[in-house]
Legacy VTK file of the C-alpha trace (Angstrom):
# vtk DataFile Version 3.0
C-alpha trace
ASCII
DATASET POLYDATA
POINTS 56 float
79.317 -84.404 36.054
76.417 -86.112 34.339
76.828 -88.506 31.434
73.689 -89.963 29.851
71.687 -89.001 32.967
74.200 -90.760 35.230
76.087 -88.801 37.873
79.835 -89.458 37.714
82.582 -88.394 40.071
85.601 -86.977 38.254
88.832 -85.340 39.325
89.085 -81.569 39.444
91.292 -81.659 36.329
88.699 -83.612 34.342
85.928 -81.323 35.538
87.891 -78.238 34.497
88.696 -79.720 31.078
85.103 -80.779 30.467
83.722 -77.364 31.374
86.233 -75.686 29.039
85.518 -78.067 26.142
81.740 -78.238 26.354
79.530 -76.449 23.861
76.702 -74.317 25.173
74.361 -74.619 22.180
74.846 -78.159 20.899
76.035 -81.581 22.053
79.704 -82.473 21.827
81.165 -85.965 21.838
84.191 -86.322 24.106
86.138 -89.447 25.063
87.880 -89.506 28.422
89.526 -92.762 29.473
88.795 -92.214 33.168
85.095 -91.982 32.314
84.763 -94.286 29.290
86.806 -97.213 30.623
85.678 -99.150 33.683
88.747 -98.512 35.830
87.788 -101.319 38.242
88.194 -104.015 35.553
91.811 -104.831 34.779
90.891 -106.657 31.557
89.073 -103.592 30.224
91.936 -101.259 31.160
94.435 -103.588 29.451
92.288 -103.866 26.318
92.073 -100.093 25.950
95.738 -99.592 26.826
96.628 -101.619 23.735
94.518 -99.214 21.636
96.053 -96.027 23.042
98.666 -95.679 20.289
95.860 -95.588 17.695
93.761 -93.153 19.717
96.510 -90.742 20.652
LINES 1 57
56 0 1 2 3 4 5 6 7 8 9 10 11 12 13 14 15 16 17 18 19 20 21 22 23 24 25 26 27 28 29 30 31 32 33 34 35 36 37 38 39 40 41 42 43 44 45 46 47 48 49 50 51 52 53 54 55
């Protein structure tokens, strides 16, 4: 997928969900933790994990 002109590798499940949720005629804002959180940084994952109860 592309996000802000950057090519990202996502799982098949994320790809399927994104293609089902996208809008054809206008932009749509989506937040996906696997894309929005730098999964290589433990501190960032931990920070966002503490926010999950508010998000979900």
